[in-house]
C-alpha positions as CSV (number, residue, x, y, z in Angstrom):
1,M,43.7,-4.9,15.0
2,A,45.4,-1.6,14.7
3,A,47.6,-2.9,11.9
4,A,44.6,-4.2,10.0
5,V,42.9,-0.7,10.3
6,V,46.0,1.0,9.0
7,Q,46.2,-1.5,6.1
8,Q,42.5,-0.9,5.2
9,S,43.2,2.8,5.4
10,N,46.1,2.6,3.0
11,V,44.1,0.4,0.6
12,N,41.2,3.0,0.5
13,D,43.6,5.9,0.0
14,Y,45.2,4.1,-2.9
15,L,42.0,3.3,-4.6
16,L,40.6,6.8,-4.0
17,K,43.9,8.3,-5.6
18,K,43.5,6.0,-8.6
19,Q,39.9,7.0,-9.1
20,Q,40.9,10.7,-9.0
21,E,43.7,10.5,-11.4
22,S,42.2,8.1,-14.0
23,S,39.8,8.8,-16.8
24,K,36.1,8.7,-16.0
25,E,35.7,5.2,-17.4
26,L,38.7,3.8,-15.7
27,G,37.8,5.7,-12.6
28,S,34.4,4.0,-12.4
29,E,36.1,0.7,-12.6
30,W,38.5,1.5,-9.7
31,A,35.4,2.5,-7.8
32,E,33.8,-0.9,-8.5
33,L,37.0,-2.6,-7.2
34,E,36.6,-0.6,-4.0
35,E,33.0,-1.5,-3.6
36,L,33.7,-5.2,-4.1
37,H,36.7,-5.0,-1.6
38,N,34.7,-3.2,1.1
39,K,31.9,-5.8,0.8
40,K,34.4,-8.5,1.0
41,L,33.1,-10.3,-2.2
42,W,36.4,-12.0,-2.9
43,H,35.2,-14.3,-5.7
44,Q,33.6,-11.4,-7.6
45,L,36.7,-9.2,-7.0
46,T,38.9,-11.9,-8.4
47,L,36.9,-12.2,-11.6
48,K,36.9,-8.4,-12.0
49,L,40.6,-8.2,-11.5
50,M,41.3,-10.9,-14.1
51,N,39.8,-8.5,-16.7
52,F,40.9,-5.3,-15.2
53,I,44.7,-6.1,-15.3
54,K,44.5,-6.6,-19.0
55,K,43.6,-3.0,-19.7
56,P,46.4,-1.0,-21.6
57,E,46.6,1.6,-18.9
58,L,47.8,-1.1,-16.4
59,Q,50.4,-2.4,-18.7
60,I,52.6,0.8,-18.6
61,N,55.4,1.6,-16.2
62,D,55.1,-0.1,-12.9
63,N,51.3,0.1,-12.6
64,L,50.8,-3.7,-12.2
65,I,53.4,-3.8,-9.5
66,Q,51.7,-0.9,-7.6
67,L,48.4,-2.6,-8.0
68,Y,49.7,-5.8,-6.3
69,N,51.7,-4.0,-3.6
70,N,48.9,-1.5,-2.6
71,F,45.8,-3.6,-3.2
72,I,46.0,-7.3,-4.1
73,H,48.6,-8.1,-1.5
74,S,46.1,-7.1,1.3
75,F,43.6,-9.8,0.4
76,E,45.5,-12.4,-1.7
77,N,45.0,-15.1,0.9
78,K,41.2,-14.6,0.6
79,I,41.0,-15.2,-3.3
80,Q,38.9,-19.1,-3.5
81,G,39.4,-19.2,-7.9
82,N,38.7,-22.7,-9.0
83,H,37.0,-23.9,-5.9
84,A,36.9,-27.6,-6.9
85,Q,40.6,-27.6,-7.8
86,Y,41.6,-25.9,-4.6
87,Y,39.4,-28.3,-2.5
88,R,41.2,-31.3,-4.0
89,T,44.7,-29.9,-4.1
90,A,44.4,-28.8,-0.4
91,L,43.1,-32.1,0.8
92,R,46.1,-33.8,-1.0
93,Y,48.4,-31.3,0.6
94,L,47.0,-32.0,4.1
95,G,47.4,-35.7,3.4
96,C,51.1,-35.3,2.8
97,I,52.0,-33.4,5.9
98,E,51.9,-34.0,9.7
99,L,49.0,-31.8,10.8
100,D,50.7,-31.2,14.2
101,T,53.4,-29.2,12.4
102,L,50.9,-26.5,11.6
103,T,50.0,-23.7,14.0
104,A,46.5,-23.5,15.5
105,E,45.9,-20.4,13.3
106,V,47.0,-22.1,10.1
107,K,44.8,-25.1,10.9
108,V,41.7,-22.9,11.3
109,Q,42.6,-21.1,8.0
110,H,42.9,-24.3,6.2
111,A,39.7,-25.7,7.6
112,F,37.7,-22.7,6.8
113,F,38.8,-22.2,3.3
114,L,38.4,-26.0,2.6
115,G,34.9,-25.8,4.0
116,L,34.0,-22.9,1.6
117,A,35.7,-24.6,-1.4
118,A,33.8,-27.8,-0.7
119,L,30.4,-25.9,-0.7
120,L,31.2,-23.7,-3.7
121,G,33.2,-26.2,-5.7
122,E,31.5,-27.2,-9.1
123,G,31.2,-30.9,-9.2
124,V,32.2,-31.5,-5.5
125,Y,29.5,-33.8,-4.1
126,N,31.6,-36.1,-1.9
127,L,32.1,-34.3,1.3
128,G,32.8,-37.3,3.5
129,E,36.6,-37.2,3.1
130,L,36.7,-33.6,4.5
131,L,34.3,-34.4,7.2
132,A,36.4,-37.3,8.4
133,H,39.6,-35.1,8.3
134,P,40.9,-33.9,11.8
135,V,41.6,-30.4,10.4
136,L,37.9,-29.7,10.9
137,E,38.3,-30.1,14.6
138,S,40.2,-26.8,14.7
139,L,37.1,-24.9,13.7
140,K,34.9,-26.3,16.5
141,S,36.3,-23.8,19.1
142,T,35.9,-20.8,16.8
143,E,33.2,-18.4,15.7
144,N,33.0,-20.3,12.5
145,A,32.1,-23.7,14.1
146,W,28.8,-23.5,12.2
147,L,30.5,-24.3,9.0
148,V,31.2,-27.9,10.2
149,E,27.4,-28.2,10.9
150,L,26.6,-26.8,7.4
151,L,28.9,-29.3,5.8
152,Y,27.2,-32.2,7.5
153,A,23.8,-30.8,6.4
154,F,25.1,-30.8,2.6
155,N,26.5,-34.2,2.9
156,S,23.2,-35.6,3.9
157,G,21.2,-33.4,1.7
158,N,19.4,-31.9,4.7
159,I,17.7,-28.9,3.1
160,K,15.7,-28.0,6.3
161,K,19.0,-27.6,8.3
162,F,20.5,-25.6,5.3
163,E,17.5,-23.1,5.4
164,A,17.6,-22.9,9.2
165,M,21.2,-22.0,9.1
166,K,20.8,-19.1,6.6
167,P,21.5,-16.3,9.1
168,Q,24.8,-17.8,9.6
169,W,26.0,-18.7,6.1
170,E,24.6,-15.7,4.4
171,A,26.9,-13.5,6.6
172,I,29.8,-14.9,4.4
173,A,29.6,-12.7,1.3
174,D,30.8,-15.5,-1.1
175,L,28.1,-17.9,0.1
176,A,25.4,-15.3,0.1
177,A,26.3,-14.4,-3.5
178,E,26.0,-18.0,-4.6
179,E,22.8,-18.9,-2.8
180,L,21.1,-20.3,-6.0
181,F,24.1,-22.5,-6.7
182,L,24.1,-23.7,-3.2
183,R,20.4,-24.6,-3.3
184,Q,20.9,-26.5,-6.6
185,K,23.8,-28.4,-5.1
186,I,22.1,-29.4,-1.9
187,S,19.0,-30.4,-3.9
188,L,21.2,-32.9,-5.9
189,L,22.8,-34.2,-2.7
190,C,19.2,-34.6,-1.3
191,L,18.3,-36.7,-4.4
192,M,21.4,-38.9,-3.9
193,E,20.6,-39.4,-0.2
194,M,17.1,-40.4,-1.1
195,T,18.3,-42.9,-3.6
196,F,21.0,-44.2,-1.1
197,N,18.3,-44.7,1.6
198,R,16.2,-46.8,-0.5
199,P,16.8,-50.6,-0.6
200,S,18.3,-51.6,-4.0
201,H,15.2,-53.6,-5.0
202,N,12.9,-50.6,-4.4
203,R,14.4,-47.4,-5.8
204,Q,11.4,-46.0,-7.5
205,L,10.9,-42.3,-6.5
206,T,8.0,-40.3,-7.3
207,F,8.3,-36.7,-8.5
208,A,6.0,-35.6,-5.6
209,E,8.4,-37.4,-3.1
210,I,11.4,-35.6,-4.4
211,A,9.5,-32.2,-4.5
212,K,8.6,-32.7,-0.8
213,E,12.2,-33.5,0.3
214,T,13.9,-30.9,-1.8
215,K,11.2,-28.2,-1.5
216,L,11.3,-27.5,-5.2
217,P,8.3,-26.9,-7.4
218,L,6.9,-30.1,-9.0
219,N,7.7,-28.7,-12.5
220,E,11.3,-28.5,-11.6
221,I,11.9,-32.0,-10.5
222,E,12.4,-33.7,-13.9
223,L,15.1,-31.1,-14.6
224,L,16.8,-31.8,-11.3
225,I,16.8,-35.6,-12.1
226,M,18.2,-35.0,-15.5
227,K,21.0,-32.9,-14.1
228,A,21.9,-35.6,-11.6
229,L,21.9,-38.3,-14.4
230,S,24.1,-36.1,-16.7
231,Q,26.6,-35.5,-14.0
232,G,26.8,-39.2,-13.2
233,L,25.6,-38.8,-9.6
234,V,22.9,-41.4,-10.2
235,K,21.7,-43.8,-12.9
236,G,18.1,-44.7,-13.7
237,A,15.3,-44.1,-16.1
238,I,12.6,-41.4,-16.0
239,D,8.9,-42.5,-16.5
240,Q,7.3,-39.2,-17.6
241,V,3.8,-40.6,-17.8
242,A,3.8,-42.0,-14.2
243,N,6.0,-39.0,-12.9
244,T,8.5,-41.4,-11.3
245,V,12.2,-42.3,-11.7
246,N,13.6,-45.8,-11.2
247,M,17.1,-45.5,-9.8
248,T,19.6,-48.3,-10.3
249,W,22.7,-46.8,-8.9
250,V,24.1,-43.9,-6.9
251,Q,27.6,-42.5,-6.8
252,P,29.7,-44.0,-4.0
253,R,30.6,-41.5,-1.3
254,V,32.6,-41.4,2.0
255,L,29.8,-41.9,4.6
256,D,29.5,-40.3,7.9
257,C,28.5,-42.2,11.1
258,T,24.7,-41.7,10.6
259,Q,24.8,-43.0,7.1
260,I,26.8,-46.0,8.0
261,S,24.3,-46.7,10.7
262,N,21.5,-46.6,8.3
263,M,23.5,-48.8,5.9
264,I,23.9,-51.4,8.7
265,T,20.1,-51.4,9.3
266,R,19.5,-52.0,5.6
267,L,22.0,-54.8,5.5
268,N,20.3,-56.5,8.5
269,D,17.0,-56.2,6.6
270,W,18.6,-57.7,3.5
271,C,19.9,-60.6,5.7
272,K,16.4,-61.2,7.2
273,H,15.0,-61.1,3.6
274,V,17.5,-63.7,2.5
275,D,16.7,-65.9,5.5
276,T,13.0,-65.7,4.7
277,M,13.6,-66.8,1.1
278,E,15.8,-69.7,2.3
279,Q,13.1,-70.9,4.6
280,L,10.5,-70.6,1.8
281,L,12.7,-72.6,-0.5
282,E,13.1,-75.4,2.0
283,E,9.3,-75.6,2.7
284,K,8.4,-75.6,-1.0
285,A,11.4,-77.7,-2.1
286,S,9.4,-80.9,-2.5
287,E,6.7,-79.1,-4.5
288,I,9.5,-77.7,-6.8
289,L,11.2,-81.0,-7.4
290,T,8.1,-82.9,-8.3
291,L,7.1,-80.3,-11.1
């Protein structure tokens, strides 16, 4: 803890010095970097730095090296960049090593960053592979155990759970800053779950039903469906007159135990339906053959 305090003090001293010795315009940008750093907004800080390092003043002497040694080095392990790419690459990496070779601290770090990347990653809608990975077990005995619960809520499109957990996830600056994106993402997952839970012969969803589940205004439902269709998450046709959508397909996902249980129930119902049709054909066979 003492080392962390000293490091934080050194970073603040460096940033204050750069503000004082720079021009007014550049000094204000150093001040903005300090504010983002103090608020731990790592994603926004990364975007800011990507433009900041291109400035001519940073290209002379050893300014870039000093920037790295005195500032970037202190938080480089917290920078999440292309979240979707990190998510997929990190999962592949964990699939190629023996998890037992990692220390408990490294496991927790991988699990936490993977969880954040899964939530913040553009186009990442299949969370089942991560939920089934043993690395998440390392989080369950830490203060960030709630992240596993949040991932399960997203995987099943459980918006009520997402809203109930807001006091926990909004404490993470990057998640709080992307609240609108997270709400859009879980709304799409909710629509996918609604489609998945319907039997294949009855996948007509009304806009009112979708609005109730997603807690979105009725006038935003068509846009939500169009986004899901455009991203290939579902297939179907919108009936604007009747305010319904007829779904024909939903993107395959790795299922958790609850979803598998629901699928078994639907398969049993389907088997009963087939048996009923078989009995009906046997009973009516003579009538059909005499036509």
